[in-house]
Backbone as ProteinMPNN parsed JSONL, in Angstrom:
{"seq_chain_A": "XXXXXXXXXXXXXXXXXXXXXXXXXXXXXXXXXXXXXXXXXXXXXXXXXXXXXXXXXXXXXXXXXXXXXXXXXXXXXXXXXXX", "coords_chain_A": {"N_chain_A": [[57.721, 11.77, 185.215], [58.35, 14.854, 183.611], [59.186, 17.166, 180.95], [59.683, 20.636, 181.487], [59.09, 23.963, 180.515], [60.116, 27.194, 181.145], [57.852, 29.924, 181.477], [57.278, 32.643, 179.236], [58.049, 35.804, 180.374], [58.106, 38.199, 179.196], [58.099, 39.433, 175.852], [60.66, 38.12, 173.83], [62.276, 37.216, 175.871], [64.603, 34.939, 177.332], [64.148, 31.392, 177.769], [63.96, 28.401, 179.786], [64.356, 24.999, 179.316], [63.708, 22.135, 181.063], [64.089, 18.976, 182.786], [61.812, 17.698, 185.075], [62.745, 15.953, 187.075], [65.469, 16.208, 186.989], [66.82, 14.553, 185.22], [67.986, 15.157, 182.784], [70.212, 17.586, 181.371], [69.534, 21.075, 181.835], [68.217, 23.176, 179.265], [69.146, 26.221, 177.97], [67.299, 28.43, 176.348], [67.114, 30.54, 173.423], [67.119, 34.106, 173.676], [66.633, 37.114, 175.649], [68.711, 37.159, 178.385], [68.094, 37.288, 181.687], [69.08, 38.195, 185.069], [67.501, 36.634, 186.844], [66.619, 34.514, 185.223], [69.086, 33.347, 184.61], [69.879, 32.611, 187.176], [67.911, 30.681, 187.812], [68.505, 28.777, 185.806], [71.069, 28.068, 186.647], [70.468, 26.861, 189.139], [68.963, 24.663, 188.249], [70.943, 23.318, 186.828], [72.622, 22.564, 188.919], [70.947, 20.741, 190.251], [70.753, 18.785, 188.259], [73.485, 17.983, 188.154], [73.728, 16.845, 190.699], [71.847, 14.717, 190.571], [73.003, 13.154, 188.583], [75.368, 12.511, 189.8], [77.838, 13.782, 189.228], [81.308, 14.384, 189.017], [83.16, 17.253, 190.086], [84.977, 18.142, 188.121], [83.795, 17.213, 185.815], [81.46, 18.56, 185.371], [81.235, 21.019, 183.819], [81.813, 20.223, 181.131], [79.608, 18.643, 180.682], [77.488, 20.345, 180.345], [78.008, 22.037, 178.25], [76.744, 21.799, 175.802], [74.226, 22.767, 176.123], [72.916, 25.057, 175.238], [70.808, 27.035, 173.258], [71.018, 29.389, 171.965], [72.605, 30.908, 169.3], [74.688, 32.721, 169.557], [75.717, 32.121, 172.12], [76.464, 29.455, 171.685], [78.456, 29.818, 169.745], [80.317, 31.269, 171.306], [80.949, 29.343, 173.278], [82.115, 27.384, 171.619], [84.376, 28.769, 170.714], [85.771, 29.138, 173.059], [86.091, 26.74, 174.33], [88.366, 25.217, 175.064], [89.369, 26.5, 177.299], [87.392, 26.386, 179.159]], "CA_chain_A": [[58.394, 13.039, 185.172], [58.244, 15.433, 182.281], [59.948, 18.385, 180.712], [59.005, 21.896, 181.739], [59.732, 25.142, 179.956], [59.68, 28.397, 181.851], [56.978, 30.747, 180.653], [57.827, 33.941, 178.844], [57.526, 36.914, 181.157], [58.011, 39.301, 178.245], [58.541, 39.037, 174.515], [62.086, 38.118, 173.61], [63.022, 36.737, 177.03], [65.087, 33.561, 177.276], [63.428, 30.4, 178.552], [64.741, 27.23, 180.161], [63.668, 23.716, 179.226], [64.374, 21.243, 182.007], [63.358, 17.796, 183.22], [61.399, 17.909, 186.459], [63.53, 15.134, 187.987], [66.887, 16.429, 186.803], [67.423, 13.477, 184.435], [68.774, 15.698, 181.682], [70.701, 18.944, 181.629], [68.6, 22.115, 181.395], [68.555, 23.884, 178.031], [68.897, 27.657, 177.995], [66.827, 28.799, 175.015], [67.456, 31.858, 172.899], [66.38, 35.264, 174.165], [67.322, 37.991, 176.596], [68.99, 36.424, 179.624], [68.031, 38.147, 182.864], [69.687, 37.547, 186.238], [66.626, 35.606, 187.418], [66.675, 33.355, 184.33], [70.391, 32.728, 184.808], [69.863, 31.995, 188.505], [67.105, 29.469, 187.708], [69.276, 27.815, 185.025], [72.14, 27.599, 187.528], [69.872, 25.943, 190.118], [68.597, 23.433, 187.541], [72.175, 22.579, 186.523], [73.062, 21.944, 190.17], [70.1, 19.566, 190.465], [71.206, 17.804, 187.272], [74.78, 17.46, 188.593], [73.487, 15.979, 191.861], [71.165, 13.499, 190.119], [73.961, 12.372, 187.794], [76.56, 12.281, 190.613], [78.99, 14.205, 188.437], [82.462, 14.968, 189.699], [83.274, 18.679, 189.783], [85.704, 18.347, 186.866], [82.971, 16.784, 184.685], [80.232, 19.356, 185.291], [81.219, 21.979, 182.713], [81.713, 19.555, 179.832], [78.284, 18.054, 180.54], [76.473, 21.347, 180.021], [78.434, 22.901, 177.148], [75.83, 21.69, 174.659], [72.889, 23.085, 176.638], [72.529, 26.412, 174.859], [70.232, 27.091, 171.911], [71.395, 30.678, 171.389], [73.773, 30.761, 168.439], [75.775, 33.535, 170.117], [76.323, 31.348, 173.197], [77.103, 28.285, 171.064], [79.705, 30.303, 169.15], [81.23, 31.606, 172.396], [81.42, 28.075, 173.844], [83.015, 26.758, 170.649], [85.618, 29.524, 170.655], [86.452, 29.13, 174.358], [85.949, 25.42, 174.94], [89.629, 24.741, 175.635], [89.629, 27.14, 178.576], [86.241, 26.259, 180.056]], "C_chain_A": [[58.387, 13.548, 183.734], [59.139, 16.663, 182.172], [59.074, 19.592, 180.966], [59.792, 23.0, 181.066], [59.203, 26.348, 180.712], [58.817, 29.234, 180.921], [57.651, 32.078, 180.347], [57.214, 35.034, 179.703], [57.377, 38.155, 180.288], [58.54, 38.805, 176.905], [60.056, 39.12, 174.414], [62.918, 37.608, 174.769], [63.446, 35.285, 176.826], [64.194, 32.667, 178.133], [64.37, 29.24, 178.851], [63.854, 26.0, 180.007], [64.429, 22.752, 180.122], [63.471, 20.077, 182.364], [63.057, 17.955, 184.697], [62.244, 17.126, 187.468], [65.023, 15.291, 187.838], [67.588, 15.36, 185.984], [68.286, 13.98, 183.289], [69.142, 17.142, 182.0], [69.697, 19.974, 181.122], [69.121, 22.836, 180.157], [68.185, 25.351, 178.189], [68.564, 28.086, 176.573], [67.138, 30.252, 174.692], [66.554, 32.946, 173.474], [67.23, 36.089, 175.108], [67.473, 37.254, 177.916], [69.038, 37.419, 180.779], [68.745, 37.455, 184.027], [68.808, 36.445, 186.827], [66.589, 34.349, 186.545], [67.991, 32.62, 184.534], [70.465, 32.02, 186.156], [69.059, 30.693, 188.486], [67.857, 28.396, 186.93], [70.402, 27.219, 185.878], [71.604, 26.579, 188.529], [69.521, 24.61, 189.452], [69.83, 22.632, 187.143], [72.714, 21.901, 187.775], [72.259, 20.686, 190.483], [70.519, 18.448, 189.516], [72.535, 17.171, 187.703], [74.608, 16.495, 189.764], [72.852, 14.657, 191.445], [72.132, 12.579, 189.389], [75.228, 12.023, 188.579], [77.836, 12.632, 189.855], [80.089, 14.771, 189.324], [82.596, 16.417, 189.245], [83.954, 18.924, 188.439], [84.903, 17.94, 185.634], [81.747, 17.662, 184.453], [80.188, 20.25, 184.062], [81.041, 21.271, 181.378], [80.344, 18.92, 179.607], [77.197, 19.067, 180.213], [76.847, 22.248, 178.848], [77.511, 22.845, 175.941], [74.403, 22.086, 175.021], [72.412, 24.496, 176.315], [71.947, 26.388, 173.45], [70.553, 28.419, 171.22], [72.658, 30.516, 170.558], [74.951, 31.575, 168.957], [76.477, 32.781, 171.245], [77.051, 30.124, 172.662], [78.445, 28.693, 170.458], [80.743, 30.623, 170.227], [81.809, 30.341, 173.018], [82.436, 27.424, 172.908], [84.374, 27.46, 170.606], [86.445, 29.429, 171.946], [86.482, 27.773, 175.036], [87.226, 24.939, 175.626], [89.896, 25.326, 177.025], [88.48, 27.001, 179.566], [86.367, 25.064, 180.977]], "O_chain_A": [[58.415, 12.773, 182.779], [59.746, 17.122, 183.14], [57.874, 19.575, 180.694], [61.022, 22.974, 181.049], [57.995, 26.503, 180.895], [59.035, 29.246, 179.71], [58.486, 32.563, 181.111], [55.992, 35.173, 179.754], [56.605, 39.057, 180.613], [59.336, 37.867, 176.848], [60.66, 40.092, 174.868], [64.145, 37.567, 174.672], [62.721, 34.5, 176.215], [63.569, 33.122, 179.091], [65.436, 29.114, 178.249], [62.732, 25.969, 180.511], [65.636, 22.567, 179.97], [62.248, 20.167, 182.261], [63.937, 18.304, 185.484], [62.44, 17.584, 188.594], [65.783, 14.578, 188.494], [68.813, 15.253, 186.033], [69.22, 13.296, 182.87], [68.477, 17.818, 182.785], [69.073, 19.763, 180.082], [70.321, 23.074, 180.023], [67.042, 25.68, 178.505], [69.431, 28.105, 175.699], [67.389, 31.07, 175.577], [65.37, 32.72, 173.724], [68.403, 35.791, 175.333], [66.494, 36.784, 178.495], [69.915, 38.28, 180.837], [68.989, 36.25, 183.97], [69.328, 35.42, 187.268], [66.534, 33.237, 187.07], [68.006, 31.392, 184.621], [71.052, 30.943, 186.261], [69.481, 29.702, 189.082], [67.859, 27.232, 187.331], [70.654, 26.015, 185.833], [72.227, 25.538, 188.742], [69.756, 23.548, 190.028], [69.784, 21.402, 187.118], [73.211, 20.778, 187.702], [72.818, 19.683, 190.927], [70.626, 17.292, 189.925], [72.69, 15.953, 187.623], [75.262, 15.453, 189.816], [73.266, 13.595, 191.911], [72.085, 11.361, 189.56], [76.083, 11.303, 188.063], [78.796, 11.861, 189.848], [79.83, 15.534, 190.255], [82.187, 16.762, 188.136], [83.55, 19.819, 187.697], [85.286, 18.282, 184.515], [81.068, 17.518, 183.436], [79.197, 20.24, 183.332], [80.202, 21.676, 180.573], [79.956, 18.683, 178.463], [76.09, 18.68, 179.839], [76.075, 23.138, 178.489], [77.506, 23.773, 175.133], [73.469, 21.764, 174.287], [71.595, 25.061, 177.042], [72.529, 25.787, 172.547], [70.372, 28.545, 170.009], [73.673, 30.035, 171.062], [76.1, 31.158, 168.808], [77.705, 32.798, 171.323], [78.138, 29.792, 173.135], [79.448, 28.001, 170.633], [81.917, 30.285, 170.075], [83.013, 30.262, 173.262], [83.491, 26.968, 173.349], [85.407, 26.804, 170.475], [87.662, 29.615, 171.928], [86.863, 27.672, 176.202], [87.153, 24.308, 176.68], [90.581, 24.702, 177.837], [88.59, 27.458, 180.704], [85.479, 24.818, 181.793]]}, "name": "protein", "num_of_chains": 1, "seq": "XXXXXXXXXXXXXXXXXXXXXXXXXXXXXXXXXXXXXXXXXXXXXXXXXXXXXXXXXXXXXXXXXXXXXXXXXXXXXXXXXXX"}
C-alpha cells in the first residue's frame, strides 16, 4: 500500500494526501478547498477511523494535525478546546 495525492484540477486547488489502506489520517494540503475536495477528505477520514477502530470521541483529536494550510492550523489551534 502506498500514499496517493489527489491531482490538481486547477492551479491553486487543495489536494489530499492519503494512504490507500487507511493506515494514516489523510492530509488536507494548502489551496482552495472545494466541496468535492472536502467530501473526498471526509470519506478518507471515515476510512481511517474505521481502520483504526477509533471511538467517536477520539476521531476529532486524531485528525486535528492533518492540515497543511497555515490558516486551518491557526483556526484549529485557536478553537481546539471546543472541537
